[in-house]
N, C-alpha and C positions, 0 to 999 in steps of 0.2 A: 385538477386532481393531484398532479405532482407537487404543485406549489403548496397545496394544503397539507400534504403528508410531510413534507420537509419543514414546513413552518411550525407544525405541532411538535416535531421532534426537537427543533431547535429551541422552542419556547421552554420545553421541559428542561433542556440543558441550562438555560438561563436561570430558570427558577432554582435548579439545584445549586448553581454556583452562588446565588444570592444568600444561600444559607450555610455555605462553607466557611465563612470567616476570612480572616486575612491570610494571604499566602504565606507570610512569615512564620505564622503560628501553626500551619497545618504541614509544612514540608517535612518529609521523612528522612532527610540526609543527616547523618551524624558522622562525626570523626572518631575513629577507633584507632588503636595501636596495633601495628603488624608485629610479627614475630621479631623483626629486625629493629623494633622500636620506632620506626618511622610512622608518621600520622597517615592514616588511610581513610579516605571519604567514602562512606557507605551511600550508595544512590540506588534507585529503583527505576527500571524501565518497564512500561506497560506495553505489551506487544498485541498487535491485532490478531484476534481469532484465538488459536490454540498453538501449543508447541508443535511445530512442524520442521522438518529438516531444511526447508528453504530459508530458515532464519540462521543457517549455518555460520555465516560471518560473525554474528553476535556470539554464538556459542564457542567458536574457535578463539575469538578474542579473549574469552574468559578462560577456556581450558589451556591456552598457550601462555596465559599471564600477561596478555597486553594491557588489560585494564589495570591489573596489579602494578605493572611498571609505571603507569600514569597516575599512581596513587589512589585508585578506585577499587572498591569492592561493589560489584554489581549484582542486584537480584532481578530476576526475570519473573514477571507475572503477566497475565493474559486477560483480555477483555474485548468487548466489541468497540470499533472505532469511536462511535460517539461517546462511549464512557471514558475512553482514553483522553480525548480531547478535554472533557470537563474536568477529569481529575488532574491532568497536567495544569490547567488553568488555575485550578483551586489550590494547587501546591501539595496534593495528596501523593503525587509521585513526581520525580524530577524531570524524568523523560518519558516520551511516548513514541510509538512506532505504528501510526495509523495511516490510512490511505490519504492521498492529497485532497480528494473532493471533500472529505470530513473536515479538513482544516480550513478550506475556503468557506464552507458552509458556516462553521464556527465563527470565523472572522466576520462574516456578514451579520452576525448577532452580537458583535463587539466582545466576543470571547477572546482574552488576550494570550494567544499563543503564537509562537514563531516557529517557522521552519528553519532549522540550522544545518540540514544535511539532506539533499535530495537523493536519498539512496537508491531509488528506483527512479531512473531518468525517463521512463515510459510507464504507461498504464498496462494493466493485464487484460483489458477488455478485448473481447473478439466475437464476431459472429461466425459461428462454426456449422458446417454442413457436409454431408456425405458427397464424395466426388461424383458418384452416380446419380445425384439428385437433379441433374440438369442445371444447377447453379454454377455459372462460371465468372460471372461478374455481378456487382451489386444490383444492377437493374433487374436480373433474373429473379430477385426475391419477390417480384410482383406476384400476388395471388398465393404466395406461400404462407404456411403457418410457422410462426417463429415464437419460441418460448423465451420468456424472462422470468426472473424470480418475483418481481413485484413492479407495480407502476411507479413506485418511488425509488427504484434502484438506479444507480448510475448507469447500469447496462441498458436500462430502458431509454435514457437519454442518448446513449451511444447508438442504439438502433435508430432512434428518431432522426439523429444527424446523419447517420449512414444513408438512410432513405432519402432525406431531403437533398443531400449533395449528388444524388444520382437520379433526380427527377421524380422521386416518389414521395408518398407520405404514409402515415400510419393507416389511412383509409385503404391503401392499396395492399395491405397485408393483414393476416389474421394473427393478432398478438394473443398468445396464451400465457397464462400465469402458471408456473410450475415451481414447486418448492425446491429449494437448494439441493436437497438430498436425492431428488428424483429428475432434475432437469437433464442431466447427461444421459440418463437411461431413456428419457423420452425420445431422444435423437436416435439412440442405438436401436430402439424397437420401432422406430418410424412412426411415433405418435405425432411427431412434429418434422418439419422440413429442415429446421435450422434452430440453433439457440444462440442467444447473445449472453455471454458469460465469460469465464476466465480462459485465456489462451492456453493455460497449462493443461486444460482438458483435451486440447488437440493432440498434444504429445501422448497423453495417457491413453486416449483411444487408439492412436496409431500403434502404441505399444501393445494393445489388446487385438491387433490385426483389423481394426476397422479403418477403412480408407476415408479419411476426412481432410477437408481444407478449411481455411478461414480468410476472413477479412479482418485485419487488426484495427481496432478502434483508433489507436494513436495516429493511424495514416489519414484521419479526417478530423479528429477531435482530440486536442492536447490534453493529456492528463498524467498523473503520476500514481505509482502504486505506493508502497510503504516509504515513508519519509520520517526522519528524526525530528521531533518537536520538543520544545521546552517552553516554559511560560515566559513572558516578557520580563516579569520580576526576577525569575531565576537567571536568566541570561544576563540582565543588567548586574546583578550582584555576584554572580558566579561564572563569569566568561571563561576563566582558566579552567574551571571544571568541565564546562561544555567542550572546550577545545581539546581537553585530555580525553574525553569521552569519543569525539570525533577521530582523534588520532589512533586510538585503539581499535575502533571499528574499521577504519581505512586499512590498518594492518590486517585485520581478519579478512577483509575484501581481497586485499592484494594477494594473501596467501592463497586463496581460493583461485583467483584468476591466473595465478602463476604456478600454482602447486598441484597437489593430488587431490582431486575432487572426490574420488572414490573413497579414499581413506577418510576424508573430512565427513562425508555423508554418513558412513558407517559410524563414526563418533557421534554425530548428531543424533542418529536414530537410536543407537545404543543408550546414550546418557540423557537424552531429552525427549525423544518422540518414538518410543518402542512400537507403537501401533503401526509404523511404517515399515516394519521389518520385512513385509512381503512385497514392498514397493520401492525397494532400493534401486532397481534398474531404471525405473521411470523417473525418479528423483535425479539420478545422475545424468540422464538424458535431458531433463528439463534444465538443470544448471549449466550444463555444457551448451545447450542450443538456444536458451532463452535468457537465463539469468546473466551469464557472463557477457555475451555479445550485445544483448539488447536492453536489459534492465539495469544492470549495475554500470555499464559503460555507454558512452556516446562520444561524438566527435569533441563535445565540450569537455567532458572528463579526461580525455587523452590529452589535451592542451592545459587544463586547469586544475585537474586533480579530481579523484573520486568524490561523489557527493556534491559537487558544484551545482548550484541551482542556476537554470536558464530563466532568467527573470522574464523575458519576452514570452517563453512557452508557458509559465505560470499566469502571465496576464492573459494568454489566449484561453486557458482553461477557465480563469475567472469569467472572461467575457461571454463564453459559451454558456456557463451555468446561469449567467445573468439573462442571457438571450432566452433560454428555455425556462426561466422563472423558477429554477431551483433556489436561486437567491434573488433577493429584491433590493440589493444595495450595490452602488458602485464601489468597487475596491481597487487599490493599487498594490500590485504584488510586492513592490519594493518596500512597503510598509511593514510586511511581516515575513517575507523570505529573505533570509540573511546568509551572506557568504562571509564567513569569518576568516580572517587572515592573520 
């Protein structure tokens, strides 16, 4: 079932790319002249989902002029991860910011994209449950009803691996499919015993006074959240531009790690994501407690710099997706995950 769902999606991506023409003729980058007379390259980054304040490092890099200092004028647009990968590969946009699993799946279908910055060092998946549910360790999930958004979702694979590594299987639990908009509420109102979804929902529910805990998926299945990608062709012909983008992004990340998160979140909400005006507190908590210590930083980034890719971890993610038949091809992470110097 999982294999068929992913295969269908990826075949569609391949067909789309076949009709897009040469990358060189579709790329949207242009050189324009700034007020000072210096050449500025206009580039576009397509970001996963919608405008949310969690993308604040990118917004900060634009608002503080870090992209401009690197000779770039950056436009933000939004789409689903699968669309991002195909648009980057086709040259419709220069950069993408999808989740890591979508990049691995694309490479398994020979779609030529490269990871150039592992912005999120870990994945966002978690199995979340109420503290009073009797669940204290993964083996306690036996006999419980657990919600996922679909049988083809990365979270479904994460649940499968969590169970397997703790002596259980999917036959030992009741898996329930619940839509993205309802899955959190299904746990809140006790329709299910647990959900395998985004660990950000743990903080959101705690903020609402709901006592929950989680098993983070990265503790047993390596993965990555949002990462910066570009096409093989664009990297080959525009490496300086890619490096310039990364430098500006890293400055935005550094400012948030070392600076005033509250003011940056207010800016991101006011200028880019006004629908979060009533969620400012939980966004600040999430950035301070999850993004800064867990997603944006790792032991590797502390020694090698923000966005550095752990090739072994990427290979572990690839091997896991192959084992569970999400992809059907052997891949080497070093062939498409790049650490630029």
